[in-house]
N, C-alpha and C positions, 0 to 999 in steps of 0.2 A: 245286239237286237237289230229286227229289220222293219223297214217301213215301205211302202210302196212308192216308186218314182212315177210319177204321172202330171198332168196338167193340174196346175193351180192359178188361181188369179191374185194370191198373195205375193208380196215382195219375196225376193230370193232370200230364204233363211241363213242366218249366220252357221258356219260350219265349225267343228271343233278344231283346235290346233294352232289358232292364231293367238297373238300375244297382245294384249290391250296395255298401252303404255310401252315404256321403255323397258326391254328385259335384258339384264346384263349378267356377267357371268355367275353361274351358280355354284353349287356344292358337288356332293357325290353323285347325283343322278345324272351329271354330265359325262360320267366316265366313257361310255361307249363313243360318244361324239368325238372325244379325242382320236380315238381308234379311226373313226370316220375321216378326220383330217388327214391321217396317215395315207388313206387310200386314193383321196380325191383331189387334193389341192394342186397336184402338178398337172392335171388334166387341162386339155387346151379348151379355148373357146373361141366363137366366131362373132365378129360383131358387124351391125349393119347401121347405118346412120339414117334416120327417117326425120326430115325436116318440114315443118309447117311454119313456113315464113310468110307472113301477109303485108300487104302495103302499111306502111306508117310504123313499121318496126325497123329501128335503126340498130339495135342490139339484141341478139336472142340469147336465152340460156339453154345449155345442153345438159340433158340428164341422162345417165347410163340406166338401162333397164334390163334386168337379168331375168331370162325366160328360158325354157325349154326350146329346142328347136321346133316343136310341133305348133307352140303357140306364137312363135315368132313372125309369121306371116300376118297374123291377126293385128299384132301391136304395130307392124310396120305399115299396114295399111289404114290406121286409124289417126283421123285428124283431130287435134285438139285447138286449144286457144293460140292466138298469135303470139310469135315470139318465142315460141318452145321448140326445142329440139329434142328428139328421143334417139340415143344410141342404143339399139338393141343389140344385147351380147348374149349369144346362145350358151347356156350352161346348164347342167342338171342341178337339181336342188342340192345334192350333196357336195358338189364343186362349190357352189356359193356358200353354203353353210360354213365349209372350210375357209372361204375367204373372208367370212365376217369374224373370224378369230384374229384377223391380221389388219392392217391399215389400208389395204387394197380392196375397197368394197364398192358395190353399185350404188346408185342413189335409190333405185326402186328394184323391187324383186317381186316376181309373180311366180312363187313355187308351185311346182306340180304336187299339191297336198299341202293344205294350211298347217298341218303339223309340223312341217319342217322349221316353221318360224318359231314354234315354241321350242324345238329342240336347240336350233342355233341360238337361241337367245340365252341359253344356259352358259355358254362359253364365248359369246361374241364380246368384242372389246368396245362396242358402242351400242347405239339404240337399234332395235328390231321391233317394229311398231307395225301392226296390221290395222290398216285404215278403211277397209272395206269389207262388206259381204263378198263371197265368191263373185268374179266377173263370169266365170265359166265352170262348168264341170264335165266329166266323161266317166262312164263306169268302167270297171276292170272286167276283163272277158279273158278267155282262153282261146286263143286264135291259131289256125294252121290252114294248110290247104284243104280244100273239099274232101271230106271222108276221113280225115286223120284225126279229127277232135272228138273225143268220146264225153258223153255227158257224166257229171259228177254229183254225187250228193250234197257234198260240200266243199268248202276250200281245202280242209285237210286232205280230202281224197284226191282233189284236183292236183295239189302240190307233191303228192306222193307217187305221182307218174314218173318213173325213172328216166323217160324220155323228154320230160319237160324242161325247157329253156326258161329259166328264171331270172337272171340278172342279179345285180348287186343292190341290195337294200340299203346299203351306206350310201349309195349314190342317186339310185332311180327311185322316181315316184311310183311307177308300177309295182316294182319289186316289193318296196316298203309296204305299198298299200295292201299286197297280197297277203303278208304277214298279219297285218291290222286285220284283215277279213277273217283270218284264221282265229286271231284273238277275239273278234267281236262274236263269232260263232260261239265261243266258249265263255261268253260274258257271266253267265250263271254258274260257271264252275270255279270253286273257290280256289282251285289249284291250275288255272287256266295255262300256266307255263308248262305244266308236266303235259298237256295235250300238244302243245306247239313244238318243244325240243325235238320228238321224234321226227317231225316233218322236217325242222330246220337242219337237222345233223347232216343228212346225205346232200342236201343243196350246197351248205356251207362247206362241205369236204371238196365237192366239185369246183366251187369257187375258189378255194385255197389252193389248188394244184394248177390254177392258171397261170401261164407267163404274161399274158396281157390283159388289161381291163376289158370286160365284156362289152360289146356295143350296147347302145340305149335307144329307146324311141323307135321310130319308124325304120331305122337302121337295122336294129334287132329284128323286127318283124320280118323285114325284107330277107335278111340273111337265113333266118329260121325256116320260113316258107321254102325258099330256094333249096334248103336241105332237105325238105321234106318233114320237118320236125313241128312240134307245137310250142306255143311261147305265152307267157303272161304278158298281155298286151292292154290296150284301151279301144273303145269303142271308136273314138277318134283316129286313132292310129289305123285301124281297120278301114274306116271309111276314106281316109287319105290313100291308102293301098289300093282300094277299088278305084278311086277316081284317076290315080295316076297309072296304074297298069292295066285297067279295063278288065279286071279279072275278079271273080268271086273268091272269097275266102270262107272257111267254116269257122263259126265262133259259138261258144258255149258260156252260159253263166251257170254257176252251181245252183242246186235247187233251193240252197238256203238263201240265196241272193249275192248281191256283191257290194262291194264299197266303192262311193265315188270319190274320184280324185279331183280335189276342188282347188281353183286358182284365185286365191284373194290378193290384194295389192298390200305390200310390205315396204314400209319406207325404212330405208337402212342409211341414208346419207348422214354424215357426222356434222357436228358443229353448227356453224351459221347456214349451211346448206339444208338442214333437216327441214325448217318450216317451209323453205320455198319448194323442196322436194315433195313435201306433203300436199301443198296447193297443187302441183303437177300431177300428183297421184289423184287428187279428187277430179281433175279435168279429164284425165285419161279413163277414170271410172265413168263420169257421167257422159263421155263420147262412147262408151261400150254399152251402156244402158238405153241409148237410143235405139229406134227401131232399126236403123241403118247398121248400127254396131251389133245388135243381136243377129241381124241377118248374116253379116260377115262371120260371127261365130258359127252360125248354123252351116255356112257354106264350107267352112273348114272342119267341120264334123264334130264340133264342140255343142254340148247341151248348154242351157243357160245356168246362172247361178242356182236356181231352184232344182236342176235336175230333169226338167220336162224332156220327155222322148222327142227325138229328131222327128221331123215331119215327114210325111210322104213314104211312111213304112221303112225309113232308113235306120240301120243300126239294131241295137238288140231290143228296142220297145221297152214298155214299161217292166221294170224289174224291182223285186223287193231290195231295199237299200239297207246294208249294214253299217252300224256306226259304233265306234268304240269309245265308251264312256270313259275310260280308267286310262289316262294317258301314262301313268307309271309302268303298267304292263306292257306298253310299246316299248318304252325305254329299255326296260329289262331284257325284252326280246332282241332289241338291237345290240344290247352288250353281249347277250348270248351268242348272237350270230358272229359278232367280232372275235369272241373267245375261239369259236369253232373254225373260223375262216381264215384269220391272218396268221401266217407263220411268223415265228419267234426269230429274232435277230439280236444277239447279245454278246456282250464281253463278260466272261466269268472271270472276276479278279479275285485271287486268293491270298490272305495274308499267310506268309510263311516266315515271318519272324520268329525268335527262339521262343516266345512264349506260347507258340502254337505246339511245342513239343510236350506241353504240360498235359497231364491226363485230365480227361473229362469222364467220369465213371472209370471204367475199366481198360480204356484206350486212350490215346493221346488225341489231342484235337485235330492235328494235321491227319491223323490215320482215319478218324470219323469223316472228315471231309473228303479224303480220298475214297473212301468206300461209297460216300453219298454221290459224288461226282461220278463214278464209274457206274453205279445203278442208273443215273440219269442218262448217261451217253447209251446205255443199252435200250432204254425204252423210249426215248424221244425220238419222233419221225424224222426221216431223212430230209424233209424240207426245212428243219431247224437249221438256222445258220449261227455258229458259235465260234467265238475265239477264247484265247485262254491268257491270262496275266498272272504273274506273280510278283506280289510287292512285300517288302521288309528289308531291314537291314542286311548287309552282304549279299544282297541278291544279284547283283552283277556277276559275282563268281560263282553262279548257282551252276550246279553240275549238269542240269538237264537243258542248257540253253541250246535250242535247235539252230541250224543254219539260216532257217527262213524267218528269224524273228525280224519283226518291223522295226523294233526300237528298243534300245537299251540305256537306262540312266543309272544313276546311283540309287533310285527310289524303287523302280519296277522294272520288269522286262515283260516284253510281248512274246511270250512262248509260241503261240500260233495265232495268226491273224484271223478275221472272221471269213468263214466259209462254210457253205452248206455242208451238213453231216455226210451227203453222199456225194459230195464232190471228190473228184480223183486227186489224190496228193502222193507223188513218187509211186510207189508200188502198192498203196492201199488207197483209203478215203480219210476224209477229214475226222470222221469218227475214230478210225483207227489211230490216227495220229493224237487225238485228244486222250484216247484210252491210254496209250503208251506214255504220254507227259503227265498224267495223273497218277499212273502207277510208280512213277519216279519222285513224285512231290515228296519233299521233306522240309523240315523247318531248318533255318539257319541258326547260327550262333549268336546273332546280333539280335537285341531286343528292339532296336529301332524300327519306328512304324511310321513313314510318310504317308498316313492315310489320305489327308486332304488332298496334297499334291497328286496322288495316284487317282483318287476319283474324278478330278477335274480334268486330268489328262485322258483317262478313259471315256468320260463324258463327251470330251471334244473328238475324241477319235470316232466315236459312234455317229456324232452328229456330222462330221466332216464326210463321212461315207453313207449317210442316211439313205435308207431304202424306203421309198414311199408305199410300198405293196407289203411291208412287213411291220411287226410291233418291235420297235427299237429300244434297247435296254441295256444297262450296265447292272450286273448281280455283283455284290461285294460280300465276301465273307471274311469276318475280322473276330478277334476275340479280346481286343483292347481298345485304347484311345491313342490318339495322334500324339507323337512325341518326336517327330522328325522332319515336318513338312516346313516349307519356306513360307507358306501362308497360314494365316489364322483360320480359325473356324468361321467367324463373322465375315472375313474376306471371300471364303469359299462360299458360303451361302449368298453373298451379294453377287458374286460373279455368275452362280448357277441362276440366281433370279433373273439377272439380266439377260443371260444367253439363252434361256429357256425359252424356245419357240414354240408356241402352239400349233403353227403350221408344220413343224417339223419335231414332234415330242420325242424326246429320248428320257425314259424312266430310269431313276437310279432305285434298285431295290436292295435293301441291305440285310444281312443275316448276321446277328450278334450271338457269339458263343461265350457261354460261362458268366460268372457273376460280375467279373471285372470291366466288361465292355461299357462302353459309354453310350447307353441307350438312348438318352435324351439327344444327344448330337446326332447319331444314325437316324433318329425319327426325324430331326429337322432337315438333314441332308435330302432324306428320300422326299420329304413333303415339298421341299423346293422345287422338285421336277414333278410333282403328282405321282411320286412313287409310294412304295410301301416298306415298311421296316419290321423285320421279325426277330425275335430273341428267344433263346432257349439254353437252359442248363441241363436238358435231358437227351442224353445221347441218341435214344430212340426217335427223337423228333428231326434229327439233323437231315437225314436221307429225305423225308418228306417235305421238309422245308427247302431244301435244296432243289428237288423236283417242281415244288410249287413256284420257287422263285424264278427258275429257269423257263418254266411255262408261262409265266405271268405276261399278259399282253395289255393290261391297261393300268397297273400300278396301284390299284386300290379305289 
């Protein structure tokens, strides 16, 4: 729904997306966020120290403030109470969200979009508390060199432009805001996601093939304009470009309106620092609500917290404002984006113990897995990265051991290390190698199954070679219970719980075959890493389950 952005004498209204009180790790709604951590935690940051130390202050307290590069100059130039230091750290909201799942957190956070605080609170390991109405706002726009930006009836049409540079909505405020704008336009549609998926698919596909993270903020705007393209940006970034480069840009707001990116103050300090950081947040808020603070925001191209247009005819003027009332559809959209944009990186670990030679229906279990894995190799895209492990008694003497195995033990062998399907290996590709290995896959003569030891080894293998731009996982196929590991189930679960790192998530996905499989244990193992467990006794299901598990990016 939309309302008009224009002058108002009232106090700046609260915007949706903040969290009142402490927000701590939640349930299934946080699936997409874990994927966001994959993408953004490794990104760098820039820190600046702003000190306001006045006479009579023997000792000062320093607080880290995480903001985007666009807002950093405003915070750096803001004077607060005596004895207070602010260290300004330039980070995108998705990067800060990832940090909040670890112990390395800022004291204060001004996200480019209050909704980030709500999302981050789902998986944060400490408080995420919004303590103010927005200090500033800026509307989303489509920007480019003069004459390159075409009018659009709505955001769905604007984002459908194949030449539009979009950005990463799991990291950037404007990119996430643009998806929210499409959802807000479809707020009266009971199947709103159906209108968004066709828009997101080509954008996510372009993101998925990138070798490097797309730039953000003013840097993205400058690079896109230099290349003659158009980009999802903000009024503030356009005003900064005009001021720095002394050149005009073309901007358009879809006829339906636009979304305001808001900047609330969020307290994320832990323990005893939390209350003191909240007091510093109040001081910062008060300083930016003064006439001097509001003037500083305006000079840097920001609107006030109420979204009043910039003075002197600058910017986009009065625009209809789109607001998203249902936060769950935005979370679903982020999950869909993650599913479409993130490449898969996995170890496929197959039980080849003697029990896999038994029939399930008209074929042996190992033959059903062989056929399913072959089908997966044929249809999964070239940007999938996969390795192949075999485990079970007698596997060290397995006839199909290749020369490039990474490791061999009495419990399992690494038949092929993780590589992209389209990577060149010898005279073919990784896909060719995996297809050949799967074709030779056969059960051993030994019933021993070191399931727990193999799962932990595979988990550590993927974690040690973790790729932050992929969905990292271990897919395990077995038909039985553990009867050969050095460790117990409880020991495995304890180790997985201790070593599972939300900032470097590796999902364990299990597929149990037949009636004898220890379903409860497989479910516990998968759950310990946020993964998912499947079981079937129907041979017709196995191919679909293998494809689903290999393509899984979030774990359930």
